[in-house]
C-alpha positions as CSV (number, residue, x, y, z in Angstrom):
1,M,0.0,0.0,0.0
2,A,1.5,3.3,-1.1
3,T,0.9,6.4,0.9
4,Q,1.2,10.1,0.3
5,P,2.9,12.5,2.8
6,L,0.6,13.1,5.8
7,A,-1.3,16.4,5.6
8,S,-0.8,18.7,8.5
9,G,-3.8,19.0,10.7
10,R,-4.7,19.4,14.3
11,R,-2.6,17.6,16.9
12,R,-3.3,16.9,20.5
13,V,-0.8,16.3,23.3
14,A,-1.6,13.1,25.1
15,K,-1.9,13.1,28.9
16,P,1.1,11.6,30.7
17,N,0.6,8.4,32.5
18,W,1.4,9.6,36.0
19,R,1.3,6.1,37.5
20,A,3.9,4.8,35.1
21,V,6.0,7.9,35.7
22,L,5.7,7.5,39.5
23,R,6.7,3.8,39.2
24,R,9.7,4.6,37.1
25,S,10.8,7.4,39.4
26,L,10.5,5.1,42.5
27,R,12.4,2.3,40.7
28,R,15.1,4.6,39.6
29,A,15.4,6.1,43.1
30,G,15.6,2.6,44.6
31,E,18.4,1.6,42.1
32,L,20.5,4.7,42.9
33,S,19.9,4.3,46.6
34,G,20.9,0.7,46.5
35,A,24.0,1.5,44.6
36,A,24.9,4.2,47.1
37,L,24.3,1.8,50.0
38,L,26.5,-0.9,48.4
39,F,29.3,1.6,47.9
40,A,29.0,2.6,51.6
41,A,29.0,-1.0,52.7
42,M,32.2,-1.6,50.6
43,I,34.0,1.3,52.3
44,Y,32.6,0.2,55.8
45,L,33.8,-3.4,55.3
46,A,37.3,-2.2,54.1
47,L,37.9,0.0,57.1
48,A,36.6,-2.7,59.4
49,L,39.0,-5.3,58.0
50,V,41.9,-3.0,58.0
51,S,41.4,-2.0,61.7
52,Y,40.6,-5.6,62.9
53,H,42.0,-6.4,66.4
54,Q,41.8,-9.8,68.0
55,T,41.0,-8.4,71.4
56,D,37.9,-6.5,70.3
57,P,34.6,-8.0,71.6
58,S,32.9,-10.3,69.1
59,I,31.2,-13.7,68.8
60,S,34.5,-15.6,69.3
61,T,36.1,-13.2,71.8
62,A,34.7,-12.2,75.1
63,A,36.5,-9.0,76.1
64,G,35.4,-6.0,78.1
65,G,38.1,-3.5,77.0
66,E,37.8,-0.6,74.7
67,V,37.0,-1.4,71.1
68,Q,40.0,-0.5,68.8
69,N,38.2,-1.1,65.5
70,W,37.6,2.1,63.6
71,M,34.0,1.2,62.8
72,G,33.1,0.6,66.5
73,P,31.6,-2.6,68.0
74,A,29.6,-3.3,64.8
75,G,32.8,-3.1,62.7
76,A,34.5,-5.5,65.1
77,W,31.7,-8.1,64.7
78,V,31.6,-7.8,60.9
79,S,35.3,-8.1,60.4
80,E,35.5,-11.0,62.8
81,R,32.8,-12.9,61.0
82,A,34.3,-12.3,57.6
83,L,37.8,-13.5,58.7
84,F,36.2,-16.4,60.6
85,L,34.5,-17.7,57.5
86,F,37.2,-17.1,54.8
87,G,40.3,-15.7,56.4
88,P,42.3,-13.1,54.4
89,V,40.4,-14.2,51.3
90,S,37.4,-12.3,52.6
91,V,38.9,-9.1,51.0
92,L,37.4,-10.4,47.7
93,L,34.0,-9.3,49.1
94,L,35.1,-5.6,48.5
95,P,35.3,-5.8,44.7
96,L,32.1,-7.9,44.7
97,L,30.2,-5.1,46.5
98,Y,31.6,-2.6,43.9
99,V,30.5,-4.8,41.0
100,L,26.9,-5.1,42.4
101,A,26.7,-1.4,43.1
102,R,28.0,-0.6,39.5
103,K,25.3,-2.9,38.1
104,L,22.5,-1.0,39.8
105,W,24.0,2.3,38.7
106,R,24.3,1.2,35.1
107,L,20.7,-0.1,35.2
108,A,19.5,3.4,36.2
109,E,21.6,4.9,33.4
110,E,20.2,2.5,30.8
111,E,16.6,3.3,31.8
112,D,17.3,7.1,31.5
113,E,18.8,6.7,28.0
114,G,16.1,4.3,26.8
115,L,18.5,1.5,26.2
116,E,17.8,-2.2,26.5
117,A,18.6,-3.4,29.9
118,S,21.6,-5.6,30.2
119,D,21.9,-8.8,32.1
120,Q,21.4,-7.9,35.8
121,R,21.3,-11.4,37.4
122,W,23.1,-10.5,40.6
123,W,22.9,-13.9,42.3
124,R,25.2,-15.6,39.7
125,P,28.5,-13.6,40.5
126,I,27.8,-14.0,44.2
127,G,27.5,-17.8,44.1
128,V,30.6,-18.1,41.8
129,L,32.7,-15.8,44.0
130,I,31.7,-17.6,47.2
131,F,32.7,-20.9,45.7
132,A,36.0,-19.5,44.5
133,M,36.7,-18.0,47.9
134,A,36.1,-21.5,49.5
135,L,38.6,-23.0,47.1
136,L,41.2,-20.4,47.8
137,S,40.6,-20.7,51.6
138,T,41.2,-24.4,51.3
139,V,44.5,-23.8,49.6
140,L,45.6,-21.5,52.5
141,S,44.6,-24.0,55.1
142,L,46.6,-26.7,53.3
143,T,49.6,-24.4,53.0
144,F,49.6,-22.9,56.5
145,T,48.9,-25.7,58.9
146,Q,49.9,-23.8,62.0
147,P,47.4,-21.6,64.0
148,G,46.6,-18.3,62.2
149,G,48.1,-16.0,64.9
150,S,45.6,-13.2,65.5
151,L,43.0,-14.6,63.0
152,P,39.9,-16.2,64.6
153,A,40.1,-19.5,62.5
154,S,43.6,-19.8,61.0
155,M,44.6,-18.5,57.5
156,G,41.8,-20.2,55.6
157,G,38.9,-19.6,58.0
158,I,36.4,-22.2,59.0
159,T,35.6,-22.8,55.3
160,G,39.3,-23.6,54.5
161,L,39.6,-25.9,57.5
162,L,36.6,-27.9,56.4
163,G,37.9,-28.2,52.8
164,A,41.4,-29.2,54.0
165,K,39.9,-31.8,56.3
166,A,37.8,-33.3,53.5
167,I,41.0,-33.5,51.2
168,H,43.0,-35.1,54.0
169,A,40.2,-37.7,54.5
170,F,40.1,-38.5,50.8
171,A,43.9,-38.8,50.7
172,G,43.8,-41.1,53.7
173,L,42.1,-43.7,51.6
174,L,45.1,-44.0,49.2
175,P,48.5,-45.6,49.9
176,E,50.8,-43.6,52.1
177,A,53.2,-43.0,49.2
178,A,50.5,-41.3,47.1
179,Q,48.9,-39.2,49.9
180,G,51.4,-36.3,49.7
181,W,51.2,-36.1,45.9
182,T,47.4,-36.3,46.0
183,I,47.1,-33.4,48.5
184,L,49.5,-31.3,46.4
185,G,47.6,-32.0,43.2
186,V,44.2,-31.2,44.7
187,A,45.7,-28.0,46.2
188,L,47.0,-26.9,42.8
189,V,43.6,-27.7,41.2
190,C,41.8,-25.7,43.9
191,L,44.2,-22.8,43.5
192,V,43.9,-22.6,39.7
193,S,40.1,-23.1,39.8
194,G,39.5,-20.5,42.5
195,A,41.7,-17.9,40.7
196,V,40.0,-18.6,37.3
197,L,36.4,-18.3,38.8
198,A,37.3,-15.1,40.7
199,G,38.8,-13.7,37.6
200,R,35.7,-14.5,35.6
201,V,33.5,-12.7,38.1
202,F,35.5,-9.5,38.0
203,A,36.4,-9.7,34.3
204,I,32.7,-8.9,33.5
205,E,33.1,-5.5,35.0
206,W,36.9,-5.1,34.5
207,A,36.5,-2.5,31.7
208,M,34.3,-0.4,34.0
209,L,36.2,-1.0,37.2
210,L,38.5,2.0,36.8
211,T,36.0,4.3,35.3
212,L,33.6,6.7,36.9
213,P,29.8,6.4,36.4
214,G,28.4,8.1,33.3
215,R,26.9,11.0,35.2
216,L,30.2,11.9,36.8
217,R,32.2,11.2,33.7
218,G,30.0,13.5,31.6
219,A,30.4,16.5,33.9
220,P,32.1,19.4,32.2
221,K,35.7,20.2,33.0
222,L,36.6,23.4,34.8
223,P,38.6,25.8,32.6
224,V,41.7,27.5,33.7
225,P,40.8,30.9,35.4
226,S,43.4,32.8,33.4
227,S,41.9,31.8,30.1
228,L,38.4,32.9,31.0
229,P,37.3,36.2,29.3
230,F,35.3,38.8,31.2
231,V,31.6,38.4,30.4
232,P,29.1,40.8,32.0
233,A,26.3,39.3,33.9
234,R,23.1,38.8,31.9
235,E,19.6,39.4,33.1
236,K,17.5,36.3,33.6
237,K,14.7,36.0,31.2
238,P,11.3,35.2,32.7
239,K,10.3,31.7,32.2
240,E,7.5,31.1,29.8
241,A,4.4,29.4,31.1
242,R,3.9,25.9,29.8
243,P,0.9,25.4,27.6
244,T,-1.9,23.6,29.2
245,V,-2.7,20.1,27.9
246,A,-6.0,20.0,26.1
247,E,-8.4,17.2,27.1
248,E,-8.6,14.5,24.6
249,A,-11.9,14.3,22.9
250,P,-13.4,10.9,21.8
251,R,-12.1,9.9,18.4
252,K,-14.3,9.9,15.3
253,P,-14.1,7.1,12.7
254,P,-12.2,8.3,9.6
255,E,-14.2,9.2,6.5
256,I,-13.4,6.8,3.7
257,V,-14.0,8.2,0.2
258,D,-14.5,5.9,-2.7
259,P,-12.5,6.5,-5.9
260,T,-14.2,8.9,-8.3
261,K,-12.2,8.2,-11.4
262,P,-11.4,4.7,-12.5
263,A,-8.0,3.7,-13.8
264,K,-7.4,4.7,-17.4
265,Q,-7.0,1.8,-19.8
266,A,-4.1,1.7,-22.1
267,Q,-4.8,2.1,-25.8
268,L,-2.9,-0.2,-28.1
269,S,-2.2,0.9,-31.6
270,A,-1.2,-1.0,-34.7
271,R,2.3,0.5,-34.6
272,S,3.0,-0.8,-31.1
273,R,2.6,-4.4,-32.2
274,Q,5.8,-6.2,-32.9
275,G,6.3,-8.2,-36.0
276,D,8.1,-11.4,-36.7
277,L,11.7,-11.4,-35.7
278,F,12.6,-14.9,-36.8
279,D,11.0,-17.3,-39.2
280,E,10.8,-20.2,-36.8
281,Y,9.8,-18.3,-33.8
282,E,6.1,-18.6,-32.8
283,L,4.6,-15.5,-31.4
284,P,2.2,-15.7,-28.3
285,E,-1.5,-15.6,-28.9
286,L,-3.1,-12.2,-29.2
287,E,-5.7,-13.1,-26.6
288,L,-3.2,-12.1,-24.0
289,L,-3.7,-8.5,-25.0
290,A,-7.5,-8.7,-24.5
291,E,-9.0,-5.9,-22.4
292,P,-9.9,-6.7,-18.8
293,L,-13.5,-7.1,-17.8
294,P,-15.2,-3.9,-16.7
295,N,-16.1,-5.3,-13.2
296,S,-12.7,-6.8,-12.5
297,Q,-11.6,-4.0,-10.1
298,K,-11.3,-5.2,-6.5
299,K,-13.8,-3.9,-4.0
300,I,-12.5,-1.6,-1.2
301,D,-12.4,-3.1,2.3
302,K,-13.4,-0.2,4.5
303,L,-12.8,-2.1,7.7
304,S,-9.3,-2.9,6.6
305,L,-8.6,0.8,5.7
306,E,-9.9,1.9,9.1
307,R,-7.7,-0.6,10.8
308,N,-4.7,0.6,8.8
309,A,-5.5,4.2,9.9
310,R,-5.5,3.2,13.5
311,L,-2.3,1.3,13.1
312,L,-0.7,4.3,11.4
313,E,-1.7,6.4,14.4
314,T,0.0,4.1,16.8
315,V,3.2,4.1,14.7
316,L,3.2,7.9,14.7
317,D,2.6,7.9,18.5
318,D,5.8,5.8,18.8
319,F,7.7,8.7,17.2
320,N,6.0,11.2,19.5
321,V,3.7,12.5,16.8
322,K,0.2,13.0,18.3
323,G,-2.7,13.2,15.8
324,E,-5.8,11.7,14.4
325,I,-6.5,10.5,10.9
326,T,-9.7,12.1,9.8
327,A,-10.1,10.9,6.2
328,V,-8.8,8.1,3.9
329,R,-8.9,8.8,0.2
330,T,-8.5,5.8,-2.0
331,G,-7.3,5.8,-5.6
332,P,-6.4,3.4,-8.3
333,V,-2.7,3.5,-7.3
334,V,-2.2,5.7,-4.2
335,T,-4.2,5.8,-0.9
336,M,-3.9,9.1,1.0
337,Y,-4.4,9.4,4.8
338,E,-5.3,12.9,6.0
339,L,-4.0,13.7,9.5
């Protein structure tokens, strides 16, 4: 179906869906707030781990002295639990919090720019990283068999101790000559597997790791004061009032006009007929040039034209063009929709 350019007509501004706008605003505020909370949790955990002291009161330590942790009693408990579970490997929780916060921030940016949302399954990197941390903690427990000094549960934490105990139990089923080599081989496998899995988790965001979010990165740079020319202050122009949105009236069905002039039939003259080109060539029959029947023209489906008009209105609405098709004028070749 061919169409003519749309004629300019009256256009209405559609009412904004305030419920959808409110839901989008609340969702965006939640995403940005969640990203900020995760950033704050990352900084809090980092300071708590750096200032960890064994004598601070916690679940595994009953002490009544002054808390030396920078984050107070809560920081002492959080750092003790992290080191108790994974040992020094618990520092990998810091980049994990950054990755999750960056995902929430990117999701808000993609919604603002109208882009398709990327993969935001947050549970997958958490599960993979915890498994990788368990493997690395097991390697530390197999390497450092002595008590962990000031750490609550040796170098590998309780997770590494359980993993090392399971490996020793498996190696005990083998001959004594093969036990040491088996433990060494399993430790190397755990080390390589844990490093590869942790690298895969952070390689997803590695390109974005050292970059600022798009809003901060897009901020204009401050020019050098010496290069600024003197510009006098300008008076502020009064803000123009926004036009009020007209109420949308009920739509009328478009007027469909039947064609007034039928298609002109071609007139064949004797000169236009082609003669024989070759002696042995048989020309097609002249019945192919017979005129069509007078009633062979297809009937116009008005319901189909009205449906096409409504479909065209929805397509124009996708391009932020508000209007209503008032008439459909059909012809032998071109159909014109008046807007």
